[in-house]
C-alpha positions as CSV (number, residue, x, y, z in Angstrom):
1,M,-55.4,18.5,-12.3
2,S,-57.8,21.1,-12.8
3,A,-58.4,24.4,-10.7
4,E,-61.6,22.8,-9.6
5,Q,-60.4,19.8,-8.6
6,V,-62.8,17.8,-6.1
7,R,-61.8,17.8,-2.7
8,P,-63.5,15.7,-0.2
9,F,-62.3,16.8,2.9
10,E,-63.0,20.6,2.2
11,S,-65.6,21.0,4.8
12,I,-66.5,19.6,8.2
13,E,-69.3,18.4,7.2
14,S,-67.8,16.2,3.9
15,A,-65.1,14.7,6.6
16,H,-68.7,13.5,9.0
17,E,-70.3,12.1,6.1
18,F,-66.9,10.3,4.4
19,I,-67.1,8.9,8.3
20,L,-69.9,7.7,8.4
21,L,-70.0,5.9,4.5
22,L,-66.5,4.5,6.1
23,K,-68.7,3.1,9.8
24,D,-71.1,1.8,7.3
25,R,-68.6,-0.1,5.1
26,I,-66.6,-1.7,8.4
27,Q,-69.9,-3.1,9.6
28,E,-70.8,-4.8,5.9
29,A,-67.2,-6.0,6.4
30,M,-67.5,-7.4,9.8
31,A,-70.6,-9.5,8.9
32,D,-68.9,-10.8,6.2
33,V,-66.3,-11.9,8.6
34,R,-69.2,-13.3,10.7
35,E,-70.3,-15.3,8.2
36,H,-66.3,-17.0,7.3
37,L,-66.0,-17.3,11.4
38,E,-69.3,-19.2,11.3
39,Q,-67.7,-21.6,8.4
40,A,-64.8,-21.6,9.7
41,D,-66.6,-23.2,13.0
42,A,-68.7,-25.5,11.9
43,S,-65.7,-27.0,9.7
44,Q,-63.5,-27.1,13.4
45,D,-60.3,-25.1,11.6
46,Q,-58.9,-23.4,14.4
47,R,-56.3,-21.7,12.8
48,R,-58.6,-19.7,10.5
49,S,-61.2,-19.1,13.2
50,Q,-58.7,-17.8,15.7
51,A,-57.7,-15.1,12.4
52,L,-61.2,-14.6,11.6
53,R,-62.0,-13.4,15.3
54,L,-58.4,-11.6,15.6
55,A,-59.8,-9.5,12.3
56,L,-63.3,-9.5,14.2
57,F,-61.4,-7.8,17.1
58,K,-59.6,-5.3,15.3
59,M,-62.7,-4.2,12.9
60,N,-64.6,-3.5,16.3
61,Q,-61.9,-1.5,17.3
62,L,-61.5,0.4,13.9
63,S,-65.4,0.8,14.0
64,S,-65.1,2.4,17.7
65,H,-62.3,4.9,16.1
66,M,-65.3,5.6,13.7
67,H,-67.7,6.8,16.6
68,K,-65.3,8.4,18.5
69,S,-64.2,10.7,14.9
70,R,-67.2,11.0,13.9
71,R,-68.5,12.7,17.8
72,V,-65.3,14.8,17.4
73,L,-66.4,16.3,14.2
74,N,-69.9,17.5,15.6
75,D,-68.3,19.1,18.3
76,L,-65.8,21.1,15.9
77,R,-68.8,21.5,13.9
78,T,-70.7,23.4,16.7
79,I,-67.7,25.3,18.0
80,R,-67.7,26.6,14.2
81,R,-71.3,27.6,14.6
82,L,-70.8,29.2,18.0
83,L,-67.6,31.4,16.9
84,F,-68.8,32.6,13.5
85,G,-73.2,32.9,14.9
86,E,-74.2,30.4,11.6
87,R,-77.2,28.9,14.1
88,A,-78.3,32.4,15.0
89,A,-77.9,33.1,11.0
90,A,-79.7,29.9,10.4
91,A,-82.5,30.4,12.6
92,E,-83.4,34.2,11.1
């Protein structure tokens, strides 16, 4: 690996961007699972339907955690700006 290796979480902003991308992918996956759930319900496959409902529940939990993580990263970014006077420098 080179000395200039790309590090995706080198800054709060890059971690924030990753969380946003992950949250979007989770939403897409949830839409796919909902489609499969409709098919399972239509075919009256109870076991598959229950498993898909559990998957949706867990994905919803994950989505909630991503939302909370995004808020924490926003808080950290604000604290950093306050500590290092980044807002005052940006205004000038």
